[in-house]
C-alpha positions as CSV (number, residue, x, y, z in Angstrom):
1,X,24.5,21.9,-89.1
2,X,20.7,22.5,-88.5
3,X,20.0,26.1,-87.0
4,X,18.3,26.7,-83.6
5,X,14.9,25.9,-83.3
6,X,13.6,29.4,-81.9
7,X,11.0,29.0,-78.8
8,X,7.6,30.4,-79.3
9,X,7.2,34.0,-77.7
10,X,5.7,33.5,-74.4
11,X,5.1,37.1,-73.3
12,X,6.3,40.4,-74.3
13,X,6.9,43.8,-71.9
14,X,9.2,46.4,-71.0
15,X,9.5,49.5,-68.8
16,X,7.4,52.3,-68.8
17,X,8.8,54.9,-71.4
18,X,9.7,52.1,-74.2
19,X,13.5,52.6,-73.4
20,X,13.9,49.0,-72.5
21,X,11.8,46.2,-74.5
22,X,12.0,42.8,-73.9
23,X,10.2,39.6,-75.3
24,X,10.2,36.1,-73.2
25,X,10.4,32.7,-75.7
26,X,10.4,30.4,-72.6
27,X,8.4,29.2,-69.5
28,X,7.8,31.5,-66.9
29,X,7.5,31.0,-63.0
30,X,4.6,31.9,-61.0
31,X,4.6,34.8,-59.2
32,X,6.8,35.5,-56.1
33,X,6.2,38.9,-53.9
34,X,9.1,39.6,-52.2
35,X,9.2,41.7,-49.3
36,X,12.8,41.8,-48.4
37,X,14.4,45.5,-47.4
38,X,16.2,45.5,-50.9
39,X,13.5,45.2,-52.8
40,X,11.2,47.3,-51.0
41,X,13.2,50.3,-51.6
42,X,14.0,49.6,-54.8
43,X,10.5,49.2,-56.2
44,X,9.0,51.4,-53.4
45,X,6.8,48.3,-52.2
46,X,6.4,45.0,-52.2
47,X,7.9,43.4,-55.1
48,X,6.3,41.1,-56.8
49,X,8.9,38.8,-59.8
50,X,8.2,36.1,-62.2
51,X,11.6,34.4,-63.5
52,X,12.5,33.1,-66.9
53,X,16.0,31.2,-68.2
54,X,18.7,33.8,-69.2
55,X,18.5,31.9,-72.4
56,X,14.5,32.4,-73.1
57,X,15.0,36.2,-72.2
58,X,15.3,38.5,-75.5
59,X,16.3,42.4,-75.5
60,X,14.5,44.0,-78.2
61,X,15.6,47.8,-76.7
62,X,18.0,48.0,-74.6
63,X,18.8,51.7,-75.0
64,X,17.6,52.7,-71.8
65,X,18.8,49.7,-69.6
66,X,21.3,50.1,-66.7
67,X,22.3,47.7,-64.3
68,X,23.3,47.9,-60.4
69,X,24.9,46.1,-58.5
70,X,23.0,45.6,-55.3
71,X,25.6,43.1,-53.7
72,X,28.5,40.8,-53.7
73,X,26.4,38.3,-55.4
74,X,23.1,40.5,-57.9
75,X,22.4,42.9,-59.7
76,X,19.2,44.9,-60.6
77,X,18.2,45.8,-64.0
78,X,16.3,49.3,-64.5
79,X,15.4,51.8,-67.5
80,X,17.8,54.9,-67.0
81,X,15.5,57.2,-68.1
82,X,12.1,56.7,-66.2
83,X,13.7,54.3,-63.5
84,X,11.4,51.1,-63.7
85,X,12.5,48.9,-62.1
86,X,12.8,45.4,-64.6
87,X,15.4,42.8,-63.8
88,X,17.3,40.9,-60.7
89,X,20.2,38.8,-61.6
90,X,22.4,36.7,-59.2
91,X,25.6,36.1,-60.5
92,X,26.4,33.3,-62.0
93,X,23.0,31.7,-62.1
94,X,20.9,30.9,-65.6
95,X,17.4,32.6,-64.9
96,X,16.6,36.3,-64.6
97,X,13.6,37.4,-62.1
98,X,11.7,39.8,-64.2
99,X,9.1,42.2,-62.4
100,X,5.7,40.9,-63.3
101,X,4.4,44.5,-62.9
102,X,6.4,45.4,-66.5
103,X,4.7,42.6,-68.4
104,X,2.5,43.3,-71.1
105,X,-1.1,42.2,-70.3
106,X,-2.6,39.2,-70.4
107,X,0.6,37.5,-68.8
108,X,-1.4,34.5,-67.7
109,X,0.5,34.5,-64.4
110,X,-0.5,33.7,-61.3
111,X,0.8,34.9,-57.6
112,X,2.0,31.7,-55.5
113,X,3.7,33.2,-52.4
114,X,4.9,35.6,-50.0
115,X,8.6,35.2,-49.5
116,X,11.1,37.2,-46.6
117,X,7.8,38.1,-44.5
118,X,9.9,38.4,-41.8
119,X,11.2,41.8,-43.4
120,X,8.2,43.5,-44.7
121,X,7.1,46.7,-44.1
122,X,5.2,47.8,-41.2
123,X,2.3,49.5,-42.9
124,X,0.5,46.5,-44.3
125,X,-0.5,43.3,-43.8
126,X,0.0,40.0,-45.7
127,X,-4.0,38.2,-45.5
128,X,-4.6,36.7,-49.0
129,X,-3.6,33.1,-47.8
130,X,-0.9,32.4,-50.0
131,X,1.9,30.8,-48.7
132,X,4.2,33.0,-46.7
133,X,8.0,32.1,-46.0
134,X,10.0,34.5,-43.1
135,X,13.0,34.1,-45.6
136,X,13.3,33.3,-49.2
137,X,13.6,29.9,-50.8
138,X,16.0,28.2,-52.3
139,X,14.8,26.1,-55.2
140,X,16.5,25.8,-58.7
141,X,13.2,27.9,-60.2
142,X,13.6,30.7,-57.6
143,X,15.6,33.9,-58.8
144,X,14.2,35.6,-56.3
145,X,16.5,34.8,-53.1
146,X,18.0,36.7,-50.2
147,X,21.0,38.6,-50.7
C-alpha cells in the first residue's frame, strides 16, 4: 500500500501564548469579514476568517485548545489560556474556518467580502468597496455561515 502524500506546508499559526499552534497543508479560501452578533461578541469586533479543509489543518500544539458549542450547529475553538479565538466549525462539514489574525505572516491572503452586514455594530462603517451581503453566503467553500 502506497503512503499518502503529505501536502506542502501552506501556512502556520496559533494563539497569543503558544498553547495552540497549527499548520495548514492545503489551499485557503480568501478572507471573509463576518459582522454577525456571535462573531462580534467572540472576537470583540468583526471576525476575519479564511477556511481550510479539515484534513489540511494539523494541530502541532493543542494543550490550550478548548471547543465551545456556540449553537446547535456549530462550535468555536479558542485558547483556554490566553483567550484567543481561533476556529469556527459547522458540525458535520469538512471545512474549518480559521481566524485570519492567527495565521503567521506573510499569509498571502486577501479580504474579498463582508457578510451579515445587517447585523454589524453601530460604531463603525464599511467603506472599503468590497462586496457586502446583508446575511451570509452558502457556497461550498464558506466555513463562515449564519448560525
